N, C-alpha and C positions, 0 to 999 in steps of 0.2 A: 528310866532315863537318868544318867548321872551327869553332874555338872562340874566343870573345871574353870575357876576363876583365876585368871592371870592377871596379877596387879603389880606394877612397878618392876617390870622386867625390861631391862635396857636393850638387850640384844634381841634384834628382830629374827636372827638365825635360831635362837633358842625357842622363840614362840613358834617358828615352823617346825621344830622337833616335836613340840608338844602337840601340833596338829597331826603329824605323822603317827605318833604314839596313840592319839585319841582315835584315829582312823583304824589303826591295828587292833585296838581293843573293842571297838565298836560300841555303839549306843551312847556316846558322850556328846555333850553340847559345851562349846568353850565360850566363855565370857572374857573379852579383854577389857582392861580399865585404864583410865588415866593415860599416861604416855606409852603404855605398852602398845607395841605395833599390832594392827588388825590384820585381817585376812586380805586386805588390799594392798599392802605393802610389797613391794617387788622383792625384798629380801625374804619376807615370810613365803612368798610363793615359791621362790627359788628353792629354800630348804624343805618346804613341805611336800614338794613333788606331786602336787595335785590334791592333796588331802584337804587344803583350805576350801575346796569346792565341794567336798562330800561331807565334811564335818559340820553340823550346823553351828553358827557363831553369831555373836552380837557384841557390839562395843557399848560400853558405859563410860561415863565421865569419872566414876569412882567405884570401888568395890562395894561400898555401902549402898549405892544404887543398884547394882547387880543383886546383892543379897535381898534388898527390899522387893525387887522384881520377882525373885524366887519365892518370897513369902507371901506375896499377893497372889 
């Protein structure tokens, strides 16, 4: 399993494109952090073209929390 931590990305459309890429490459989990839009955002859903429902993802308050989660 590979992980992608998205932190401080202002554009929800860019986040959606990360979901599409992660879906295409397979076996990725996305962690969104802070003000980065998560998979529930309508703009992410529009751009990801359904990939937000197939790529495992989780939202954290900060990138540090995401990293700590992975370390544990």
